[in-house]
C-alpha positions, 0 to 999 in steps of 0.5 A: 396596376400590376400585382405587388411583389416584395421579398417577404421571405428574404426580409423575414430572415431579419427580425420579424418586427422590422420585416413586418414594418418594411412590408407594411411600408411597401404596401402603404407606398403602393396605395399612395402611388396607385391612388387615382381621382374619382372615376368619371360619372361621380355624382355630387355628395349625397351620402353621410359616411359613418365608420362604426369600427375599424376592426375586421369582424365580418364580410357583410352586415344586416339591419333590424330593430334589435331592441324594438325601440323604433330605431333600426340597428346594424348587426355585423360580426359579433356585435350590434350597433344601436340606431339612430347614431350607431355609437353604442355597441352591444355583444351578440356573441363572444368575439373570435379569439384571433386579434382583428385586423385594424386599418386606419387611413389605408395603412395597417396599424398593428403588427399582429394583424398584418402578420396574420394576413401574411400567415393566413391566420387572419385573412378570412372571417367566419361571418361571410353574410348575415341576415335578420329575421324573427325565426322563433315567432317571439317578434324579436329579430334574430341573427342569421350568420352564414360562416366561411363557405363550406362551413356552418350557418348559425342563428343567434336567438335575440334575448328579448331586450336583455343585454347578454350573449345570444343563444346560438343554434345550428341552422345548416352544418354545411353551406356552400357557395359564396353568395347565399340569399335570404329570400322567400323562394317558395312563396309561403311568406317565410324567407328561406336560405338560398345556397348550395350543399353537397354539390346541389342547388337548393334552399333551407328554412327553419321549422316554425314549430321547432325553430331550434332544430337544424334546418332541412335542405331542399335540393332543386337539382341533383349533384352537379359538382358545385364546390363549397367556394362556387361563385354566383347565385341568384333568383327572380321570376325569369320566365314570368310565371309568377314563381321565383326561379334560381340562377347560377353562372351557367344556367337558370332553374325553372321552379315547377308548379309544385314543390312536393318533390326535390330535384325537379326543377328544369334546367335552362343553360345560359352563360351569364358570368365567369364567377359572379356574386349575387345575381338578380332577375328583374326587368331592366329595359321595361319590355316586360321580360326579366333580365339578369344582373350579375358581376362578370368576375367577382375577383376580376372585373365587370358588371353586366345585365343580360337582356332577355329576348323572345322570338318565334318561341325561342329565348335569346340573351344579349349581354350589356356591359356596365363596367369592364376591365378598361374604360372603353369596355363598359358603357359607364367608363368606370373600372374597378376590380373584385365586385364581390357583392351586388345588391339591386334596389331603387336608390333614387325612388324613381321605381327603377332597379338600380345596382349597388356594388363596389370593390371587395378590399383584400379578398385574398390579402394584400397580394392577391387578385386584381389590383388588391390595393387600388382604392376601395370604391363603392358605387351605385349605378342608376338605371335610366330608360329612354325610348325603350332603351336602358342605360346605367349611370355610375355614381361614386358613393365612396372611395375608401370602404368598398364592399365585402361579400355582401352589401346591404341597401335598406332604410336605416333612418326612417326617411324611406330612402335606401341607405347602405351598410358595408362590413369588410376588411376595412371595418364597418360602414354606414352610408346615410342617403341625404 
């Protein structure tokens, strides 16, 4: 599909309501004209879809038992939604003053929201990713919000069962990269925020003794010139020494035996991606070596895994394209653009690492990036191994939701099967695995 172009400036000279209505109609027509049947490999329906809101508050979501009633709840934007049916919404913090973009059945339903996208006022959220963790040791899960890249990360203190706004604390004044992780990098049993800061790669964590104090950023590299909007960041034990290493698009960084000093991680160059999202090192083909999973371009096309091979003391990498720009490129034949959120999880319980990803809808608005108005698909890619060979099989979860900059796969209903949570410009979705 070619990019949408319509004479906004020309029609803007008319009355603004009429101009906006005509522009919305053009986009709506394009959505219908470019709708396609489900891609090959779509599995029988195995998911129950719940749309918790049509409002755009965040590009991600997380889950935790917020009120400690034994049911997992969903947190996204300024609200949390009580499990098990997620129909009861509670405020975490006051909603942003700007009017949220609302979408129903693929069409913009309020002129103010659509005007916001054209002017840039409402195109981005201040909540790019979120995580839940008990940060102050009171056994109530708190809420970590990574804002727009280059801006603050905040954490909101759970009011311990009281129905009132949560107290906000500054975690980091600047959090760079578009795909931070919340993961235990150091091996001390407490997760850290993996991110970039001031051109450096590193991690930050709260002080358990003083959780309200801003976090200390520990750089593992010198200033490499990484910007606030750098794409691609991940982790995993790449070299098999039992310590988590860090991964960027062009290299991986080996964790040293001691973390007493910053900027001491060893650099290993390898071009994994043009502009990835979340990246993961895990053994895909079962040969005992960690491979790397990443999107090829978060604003373009492609999902790939990079096979690690060792011979005569040297390490080589072989790229295997799972999905590409055309059906012939990837092994699954699936094509969709903007894979800006990736999660690796065992979806079907066979012990193998599957992939959950999809299309980020309107990453840069209704006229940006590749095929901005194509169906907002969500997939899981099933890993299969046969005679030492690995292959992925694509299963379509949904074609009217997509992903944001984060996709969360976790058990929401206690059946020990991963479910999927998505927050993005189409709203907030839960997919319960049947």
